[in-house]
Short mmCIF file of the C-alpha atoms (twelve columns), coordinates in Angstrom:
data_MODEL
# 
_entry.id   MODEL 
# 
loop_
_atom_site.group_PDB 
_atom_site.id 
_atom_site.type_symbol 
_atom_site.label_atom_id 
_atom_site.label_alt_id 
_atom_site.label_comp_id 
_atom_site.label_asym_id 
_atom_site.label_seq_id 
_atom_site.Cartn_x 
_atom_site.Cartn_y 
_atom_site.Cartn_z 
_atom_site.pdbx_PDB_model_num 
ATOM 1   C CA . MET A 1   124.166 60.015 65.938 1 
ATOM 2   C CA . SER A 2   122.681 57.880 62.905 1 
ATOM 3   C CA . VAL A 3   120.445 58.764 60.018 1 
ATOM 4   C CA . PHE A 4   117.737 56.273 58.979 1 
ATOM 5   C CA . ALA A 5   115.609 55.771 55.880 1 
ATOM 6   C CA . LYS A 6   112.474 53.767 55.245 1 
ATOM 7   C CA . THR A 7   112.845 50.436 53.685 1 
ATOM 8   C CA . PRO A 8   110.474 49.359 50.809 1 
ATOM 9   C CA . LYS A 9   108.504 47.469 53.462 1 
ATOM 10  C CA . GLY A 10  108.385 50.680 55.479 1 
ATOM 11  C CA . LEU A 11  106.935 52.550 52.508 1 
ATOM 12  C CA . ASP A 12  104.387 49.939 51.861 1 
ATOM 13  C CA . ALA A 13  103.346 50.089 55.615 1 
ATOM 14  C CA . LEU A 14  102.921 53.895 55.423 1 
ATOM 15  C CA . LYS A 15  100.474 53.200 52.254 1 
ATOM 16  C CA . ASP A 16  98.447  50.609 54.109 1 
ATOM 17  C CA . MET A 17  96.295  52.661 56.341 1 
ATOM 18  C CA . ASN A 18  94.733  49.509 57.790 1 
ATOM 19  C CA . SER A 19  97.831  47.830 58.948 1 
ATOM 20  C CA . GLY A 20  96.928  48.267 62.449 1 
ATOM 21  C CA . MET A 21  100.435 50.069 63.173 1 
ATOM 22  C CA . PRO A 22  100.004 52.250 66.422 1 
ATOM 23  C CA . ARG A 23  99.598  56.027 65.631 1 
ATOM 24  C CA . ARG A 24  103.088 56.906 67.464 1 
ATOM 25  C CA . MET A 25  104.953 54.445 65.313 1 
ATOM 26  C CA . ARG A 26  103.310 55.516 62.082 1 
ATOM 27  C CA . THR A 27  104.208 59.208 62.859 1 
ATOM 28  C CA . LEU A 28  107.740 58.334 63.539 1 
ATOM 29  C CA . LEU A 29  107.902 56.226 60.580 1 
ATOM 30  C CA . TRP A 30  106.548 58.955 58.475 1 
ATOM 31  C CA . CYS A 31  109.205 61.619 59.758 1 
ATOM 32  C CA . ILE A 32  112.125 59.454 58.848 1 
ATOM 33  C CA . ASN A 33  113.517 60.710 55.747 1 
ATOM 34  C CA . GLY A 34  117.051 59.595 55.152 1 
ATOM 35  C CA . GLN A 35  118.283 63.135 56.050 1 
ATOM 36  C CA . THR A 36  117.244 63.766 59.733 1 
ATOM 37  C CA . SER A 37  119.427 62.507 62.518 1 
ATOM 38  C CA . THR A 38  118.209 60.415 65.339 1 
ATOM 39  C CA . GLY A 39  119.055 63.008 67.664 1 
ATOM 40  C CA . THR A 40  116.820 65.672 65.864 1 
ATOM 41  C CA . LEU A 41  114.054 63.133 65.653 1 
ATOM 42  C CA . ILE A 42  114.400 62.347 69.641 1 
ATOM 43  C CA . ARG A 43  114.276 66.226 70.360 1 
ATOM 44  C CA . SER A 44  111.410 67.118 67.931 1 
ATOM 45  C CA . LEU A 45  109.162 64.149 68.658 1 
ATOM 46  C CA . THR A 46  109.089 64.002 72.345 1 
ATOM 47  C CA . SER A 47  105.304 63.851 72.376 1 
ATOM 48  C CA . LEU A 48  105.611 60.402 71.043 1 
ATOM 49  C CA . GLY A 49  107.127 59.027 74.070 1 
ATOM 50  C CA . ASP A 50  110.376 56.904 73.763 1 
ATOM 51  C CA . VAL A 51  111.554 57.602 70.411 1 
ATOM 52  C CA . LYS A 52  114.589 55.262 70.692 1 
ATOM 53  C CA . GLU A 53  112.371 52.197 71.665 1 
ATOM 54  C CA . LEU A 54  109.900 53.002 68.660 1 
ATOM 55  C CA . MET A 55  112.942 53.084 66.268 1 
ATOM 56  C CA . ARG A 56  114.220 49.838 67.629 1 
ATOM 57  C CA . THR A 57  110.819 48.402 66.922 1 
ATOM 58  C CA . LEU A 58  110.645 49.945 63.345 1 
ATOM 59  C CA . MET A 59  114.196 48.359 62.684 1 
ATOM 60  C CA . ALA A 60  113.344 44.921 64.180 1 
ATOM 61  C CA . GLU A 61  110.234 44.860 61.846 1 
ATOM 62  C CA . GLY A 62  112.509 45.875 58.894 1 
ATOM 63  C CA . LEU A 63  110.571 49.133 58.276 1 
ATOM 64  C CA . ILE A 64  113.798 51.394 58.533 1 
ATOM 65  C CA . GLU A 65  117.457 50.714 58.044 1 
ATOM 66  C CA . ARG A 66  120.507 52.760 59.118 1 
ATOM 67  C CA . ILE A 67  122.123 54.618 56.090 1 
ATOM 68  C CA . TYR A 68  124.563 56.837 57.914 1 
ATOM 69  C CA . LYS A 69  126.226 57.002 61.223 1 
ATOM 70  C CA . THR A 70  128.733 59.565 62.866 1 
ATOM 71  C CA . GLU A 71  130.912 59.011 65.744 1 
ATOM 72  C CA . SER A 72  130.201 60.638 69.078 1 
ATOM 73  C CA . HIS A 73  133.415 62.467 69.375 1 
ATOM 74  C CA . GLY A 74  132.711 64.660 66.444 1 
ATOM 75  C CA . SER A 75  134.435 62.940 63.544 1 
ATOM 76  C CA . SER A 76  131.913 61.521 60.990 1 
ATOM 77  C CA . VAL A 77  132.051 58.064 59.615 1 
ATOM 78  C CA . SER A 78  129.916 57.477 56.314 1 
ATOM 79  C CA . GLN A 79  128.460 54.112 55.923 1 
ATOM 80  C CA . PRO A 80  127.258 54.319 52.508 1 
ATOM 81  C CA . SER A 81  123.889 52.498 51.599 1 
ATOM 82  C CA . THR A 82  123.673 50.127 48.974 1 
ATOM 83  C CA . GLN A 83  121.278 52.450 47.312 1 
ATOM 84  C CA . THR A 84  124.076 55.414 47.073 1 
ATOM 85  C CA . THR A 85  125.224 56.221 43.628 1 
ATOM 86  C CA . ASP A 86  128.552 57.824 42.795 1 
ATOM 87  C CA . LEU A 87  127.499 60.961 40.919 1 
ATOM 88  C CA . LYS A 88  131.184 61.806 39.714 1 
ATOM 89  C CA . ALA A 89  131.342 58.294 38.295 1 
ATOM 90  C CA . SER A 90  128.133 58.596 36.399 1 
ATOM 91  C CA . SER A 91  128.535 62.108 35.273 1 
ATOM 92  C CA . GLY A 92  131.873 61.117 33.422 1 
ATOM 93  C CA . GLN A 93  133.833 63.639 35.466 1 
ATOM 94  C CA . ALA A 94  136.795 62.131 37.234 1 
ATOM 95  C CA . MET A 95  137.373 63.628 40.717 1 
ATOM 96  C CA . GLY A 96  135.094 66.626 39.901 1 
ATOM 97  C CA . VAL A 97  137.576 68.500 37.628 1 
ATOM 98  C CA . PRO A 98  135.890 70.302 34.957 1 
ATOM 99  C CA . GLY A 99  137.226 69.995 31.431 1 
ATOM 100 C CA . GLN A 100 139.522 67.039 32.165 1 
ATOM 101 C CA . GLY A 101 140.497 65.192 29.357 1 
ATOM 102 C CA . GLN A 102 139.639 67.751 26.795 1 
ATOM 103 C CA . ALA A 103 142.335 69.349 24.662 1 
ATOM 104 C CA . SER A 104 143.645 72.847 25.257 1 
ATOM 105 C CA . ALA A 105 142.908 75.417 22.728 1 
ATOM 106 C CA . HIS A 106 146.064 77.425 23.638 1 
# 
């Protein structure tokens, strides 16, 4: 399954209450958070109707984008977004080893 996030255009669309966006589509857009899988959204939002089709429309209109995809046979393949930050590099710790590069006191 995939994980989607709102684009800047999608965030703007949620702010504009007079956009004319159908309520079902607006509800789905609100629920897309960059963490919840499409499978979970489809199971949770059955009252909206065809969630897959609504998601296709949101993607076609540039309101959401795929940020992560997993293979259907169980192994996961990450497709990092351009918005992803490497926390290890920004914190100065190479490969998460605490104290690396510090002189030993022994």
